[in-house]
N, C-alpha and C positions, 0 to 999 in steps of 0.2 A: 112312384114311377109305375109298380106293378097297377095301378089302375088306370092309366095311357092307354089308349090302343094305340097298338104297334111301337110301342117301346122296346127297347132292347131286351134280350135276354141274357143275351149270353155274348164275352166277349173273348178273344182268344190273342193273348200276346206271342208273337214269336220270336224267340230269342231272349235271352236273358241281358247280359254286363248291366253294366250303366243305365241304359236307354230302356231295357225292358223292366228291369225294377223300378226303374223311376216311374214306368207309365203305370205299373201293379201296385205301389205304395199310391201314388196321388188318386187312378181311379178309385181304388179301393175305400182311399178314405171321404173323397166327396160324395161318390154315387151311395157309400155308407152298406147297412147289412141285408138291406130289404132291397138294393138296386140288382144290378144283373151281376150272371156267374162270371166269373172273370177267372180264365186258366192263362197262366205260360208254360210255353213249351220250350224246354229248353237241351243241350245236348254236351255234355261232359268232352265229350269227343272233339266238338269245334272250340270251345276255349274263345277266348274275347280278349280287345283290341285293346284296352286297359290303358293310352296314352293320356287320357283326358284329365289330370290328375290338378290343372291349377283350374281354377274358375274367375269370375265378375260376380258380384256386390249383388245382383238378382236372386241368385240362387239365396240367399237368405229367408228371402219372399216363397221359396217352396221349401224348403225348410220347414217353415213356422203353416203354412198351408199344413203341414204333414204333423204337425203340435209336435215336434223333434228343438227338444234342449239342446242347446247348442254345443253346450261343455260337453254332454255327453255322444254327440255326434262329432267333435273336434277328438275326442278321447277315441273314439272307438275307432277311427277313420287313420292313427296314428297325424291328426291333423296339422298344420301350423297357420296363422293368420299371413292375410296377404294385404298392401295399401297399395299396390303397383307394380309395374313391370320397371326394370332397369334394361336399356336398350345401351349395348356397348359397340362400336364399330361400327353404326348402320351410316349417322351422316358421312364419317369420315375413319381411318383409322389413328384409332386412340383416341378418340371424343365417346362421349359415351349421354345419354339426360332420359330423362325419366316418366314415364306415364303415368300421373296417380290417379284414385280413384278421386269421389268427392268431388270439389272446385276450387278456382281457384279464386281467393280474395273474396272481397263482396260487390256487389255491386251497389252503387253511387246514386238511391234514389233509378232514373230512368238511364242513369249512365251505365253502362255494360264495363266489367271490370277490364276485360280484354283492353275496350278503348282509351280505359285512363292507362294503363299499361303498356299500352303499344303509343301512344302520346308520350307518353315519358320515356320511352327506350329511345326516340326519335331525340328528346332533347337529353343524354349521355344520362338519362336520373333516375333510372331503374334498375333493378336488380333482377338475376333470370327467374322468371315463371317459377321455378321452385321453391326461390323463396316466400311466394305465399300459397305454398301449398300445405295444410299442416299433415296430409300425408307422406306426400316430400321428403317434409322436415323429418318427420318421423324416421319414418324409411330410413334415411342418410345415416341417423347414430343408430339403427336398430330398434328402437322403442315402438310398444302397441299399446292403446286401450280399447274398450269401446267407446262409443259416444258419449259425450256425458250433459246432462243439461244446462242450459243458459247461454247467456251471447257472448260466446266464445269460439275460439276455433275447435275447440276438441268437441263442440255438437256437430260437426262434418265429417268427421272422421265419416272415412267408407270403405269398406276391407270386405274381404271375400276369403276363399280358402286355399290352400293347397293339402289336398286328402290322398292316399292308398286310393284308383278306383277301386280295385276288387274287394278291399276292405265296405266302400262305403254302398257296391254292389247287396252286400255281406247287408248289411248293417239295414238296406232297405227292402232285402228277400226277409228278413226277419219281422219286419212289421207290417209286412202286404200278406205275409202267411196268418200273421196272428189278427190279420184284418179279413180272411177269408179266402184268398187268393188259393186256388191250387198250384201248385205248378208239376209241369209232367216231364218226365224226364223222356227225351226222344229225340231222333235228329231226324226232319223232316225228308220225305220221298218224292212226295206227289202232293199239287192242290187239286184240290179236286173244284170244277168251276160250274156252275149250274146252267142248264141247255138253254136257260131260256132268256136271259138277260147279261148271263156272263159274268156275274156274282161269283165271289169265294163263296163257294158251299161248306168245304173240310179242310183240314191238310189229312194228309198218308202219312205213320210216323215207319221207322224202319221194322218194326215191332210188330206193325201188322194194325195197330190203334190207327185210331181213326179221332179230331178233335174238330167239333163240327161249333160255329157259330154264326152271330147277328152278323157283328162286323169284328175283324180282324186288324191289329197293330201289329206292323211290320219291321221288326228291334234285330233282323238276320244280318246287319251289318252291311259291309261292303256288297257281298253279296245281291242284297235286294231283291231276294227267293221271290217274293209275292209279289212289289209294286213295279219290280223293274222284269226281273227272267217272265213271270205268270203273267201279270195286266199288261207290260211292254207300255209302263212308261218311259218316255226316253232322258236321254243324258243331256243335260247343257254342259260341254266342256269347257271349261275356266283355264287350260294351261297354256292359251297362249300369254297370259297375263301373268297367273302364279305357277310358274314353271316347275314348281317342285316336287318331286313322285315319288317320294322315297322320305323314310326314317330308319335313321339308326338308332337305339336304345338301346340303354343299362342301365344300372343301379349301382348307386355307389355307398361308400359308405360314410357315416357323417365326422366332418373335422372341426363342429364346431358348433356356436348359437347359430341357429335359424335364421337367416335375416328374412325380415315380413315384408320379402315382395319375391316377386320370378325375375331372373337373370334371363337375356334372348342375347347374342351374343353372334353378328353376322358374321361370318366364316367366307374362303372363297367361294364355293358355289352355295350357299344353304346359310343356315343361319344354327345356333346350340343353346338348348333349351337347359337351366337347371330349375328343378323343383324342390327346395328344404321338404321334406318330412321330418320330424319327430326320430323316426327311425334308418332313415335309410334316405337318400336324394335321388331325386329322378333327372336323366341327362340322356339326352337326344340330339341328333342331326340331323337335321328336314334337310334336303338337300336335292337337286335336279340331276340324274342320273344323265342327261346330254352333257352333263359337265366336270363329271367325276363320278370313281365305279363305286361301287361298297364299300369294297373294300379299304377304299383312300379315305372315303367315310368314315367310316368304323373306326381307323388306325388314327384319322386327326378328332373322333370323340373321345376313344382310349386316351390319347396323349394329352387330353385338354380337361381331365377330369380332375377334382380336388380331392380326390380321396378314394381307396381303393374299390376297383370294380365290384360287385358282389356275386356278378352273372355272367353265362357269357353273355356278348351283345347280341341284341334279334330285328333284323329289316324288315320294315312294313313298308307294305306299297299301297301307292293311292292315285286317283286322279280328282281334282281339286275341280266341283262345279256340285251340280245340282240337280234333279229332276224334273222334268219340265212340267209336274204334278205331283204334289206328294200327299194325294185323296186320288183314289181312283174309286169308282164305284163303291164296294164297303170294306176301304180297306186303306188306312193312312199310314205313312212312313215316319220313323223318327229316329233319330240318328243318323247313324253313315246311310241304310238304307235310302234317304231321302236325298242326302248328298253330304259333301263333306268341302271343308274350309281348313286349309292346315292350323297347327293348334297357335299360333303365331298370339293371340292377343285370348287366348282363353276362351273362347266361342262355340266347341262343341257341344258342354253340357248348358247351355243357356239355351242352343237352338231345340235339345231334345224339351228344357223347362218349357222354352214359348210354341214348342209344337201340342204338347201337354195341355196348354192352359188356353191354348185356339179349339184345341178336339172339347175341351168342357165345356169352352163358350157355344159349341155350333153344335155339342150333343145329337146326334143325328137317331131319329127314332128308324123304323123296320123300311120307311118310306124313300130316305135318302134322297132327300130333296135336293137335287142341282142347284139352288141358288145359295144353298150352304156349301155345299163343297168347292164351289168358285169362289165366294168369298173368301175360306182358308183358304185354297190354292192362290189366291192373290194376293192376301196380307203375307203368307209365307217365305210367297218369292219374295217380296219386298223386303224383306226382314235378307234373307238370305243373299241378295245384293246390295243394302247397304252395308253386312258388315262386309261382301266382297269389294265395295270399294274401298271403305274403310281399311283393308289389308293390301291390297293393290297399293295404298299408298306409301306405306313402311318401304316398298321396295322400288318403286320408281322415282322419288322426292329422294335423293340421292348423290353425294359427291363424287361415291367412290366409281374408280372407272380402273381398277386396278386388275380385273381381269374378265373373263370374256362372260360370263354369269353377270356381274354387275353393271357391263358394258349393255349386255344385251335388254337389262331391264330399266335402265336408263333413257334407253332410245323408243321404247317399244310404245304403241299405242294403246291410248287406254279408256275407259270408259267412259263415254259423254257425259255422264253427272258426274264422275269422279273429278274431271276434266273443269266443268264450272263449277266445284269450288275450288278446285284451285285458283283458278282466274280470279271470282272474288276477293280470295286471301291476299292474294298478290298487289290487288287495289287498293285493300282497306284495311287487312287483316283479321277482317268478318269471318265468326266462325259460327255455324250455326247447328240446331237439331231440327231435321223434320220430322215433323209431326211426333210417335211416339217411335222413331228409329231408334235403338240399342246405344251407340256413344251418342254422350253429351257435348255439347261443346267444349267441357276441360279436354275429354280426351280429343278432341280434334287440334286443338289450337297445341296440347301436349307434343303431339307428332310433327303437326305441320311446322313449329320452330324448331324443334329438336332433332327433323330430318332434314333442317336450312334454307325452308322456304321464307323469302325474305319478301314484306310488304311494303311497295313506294310512297305511302298513304297510310291515315288510322281512320276509324270509323270519324263521319264528323261528329257524335254524340260525346267524341273524347274531348271536343274543347268547349262542351259546356261549364265546365269548371274555371276560374283562375288559374292560372299555374302556381303559385304559389299554395294554393287549395289541395291541389293534384296532389303533389308534389307532398304535403303535409299527410295528405290522406295515404299514400302508397309506404310513405315511412311507417306510420303508424302500424297498416296492415300486417306489413315483412316485421317489424317486431312483435306486435301481438302474438304471430304466427309461431316466433322462433320459441319466445317463453312457456310458449300454448305446448310447444314440442317436447321442449323441457323436462317438463313437467309428469312426462308421459314415461312409467318404467320399463324397464328393455321386455323385449317382446316371451324371450326365453323365461323371465321370471312368471309375464304373465302366462303362458305356457302351466309353467312349476305349480302354478296357484290353483287357477282353472281346472286343465283341461290335461293334465301328462297323461299320456295312455303307457298300459301297464308294458313291462318291461317283457 
């Protein structure tokens, strides 16, 4: 880089936590020892949110980029493995479904699995979707292993992690500092702009220190100190679709072997998460303050813990939405400073990862070409918006009408992009993935079916096989899936053998 005219010489990351240290570790790893000097500014006075303890499979690629040994990472963060999310009471009280990673069944030539399944479901000859997912079958019996080679469902195990977000940030900090990142303790009290073009020139710290850089990465959390407060990036408020604006959170004691999945239980005015770690369980009630008080929500959370509370509950406040632009002039926002989608589908850390990957892809020179910035903002906005639609689906497509909260969500207008997907599904049961959006056909099918959406017909491709052949194929997929899951070891045993955290 040093040989290129106009190359970035200094990068300042404002804020630590998961977003800041992910950015620091990735930039240092990719740009190398001869790249720009990287400084991370954080204040121990401020602290971090630390709610993002559940992840989705793309984090494997991020850890691989950093050269992280997976067992070391799980051990260092008190982590466990995750095969998907169990949804309890979302479709109706007393009902549950599973959103697995990986895939459902296999396609038969040009015939999508879901078309075959939908046709046989109409004939009364198909089991529930979970019968055809290795991840769902393993989760139901508490099993886990990494993907295995061969023509077997075990080759299609999709997984992610649960971990302690504070321990993950500490783990990444160690790697980043070893790669040359300099941590600067301090609270930012002023942001200095260049008079000529309004770019950020420096930040001033409470102790009078000054940090200058060519590129600033805003990881200041909900404050959005640089992008929002200083550069004036507007905020698109999505609370009309996603009204939850509070979360009461508390850790609890471990009461048994950790299940290899996150649990999301719908409540009267929101939903409760349960995230099993090796050393504790993370719990929280995400709710809408218009429908329940903070005291009531906290009481509901504490009454529904499976183990003893290990701390006093704390309440976080937020707004669902994103900044109108995540890159303005010489500042890129990552994490909460750029936007927030409640943690229902564990996407917060993924959006940080995605922002870092695109920043590296569009790494600027000091010229900060407008075309680069426009492309970055367009791609990030598209990703935020598609995830937004997927999250809205869970709340809107429900049979629940037992509280004002659920009636409001069921009756609200939804984005046209989501309405189109639902209309297509209701006619043929078709699901699809737009370009390279995050959520796959598996995810859309799991949630649409799980939330109770029905299709009046099926994809015409589903009729390509004779009915007897279709029945035999689906029966074989179900049996092979069950046998493969039975072959897997218990999740707890896998952790004990490979990545038990120190007590």
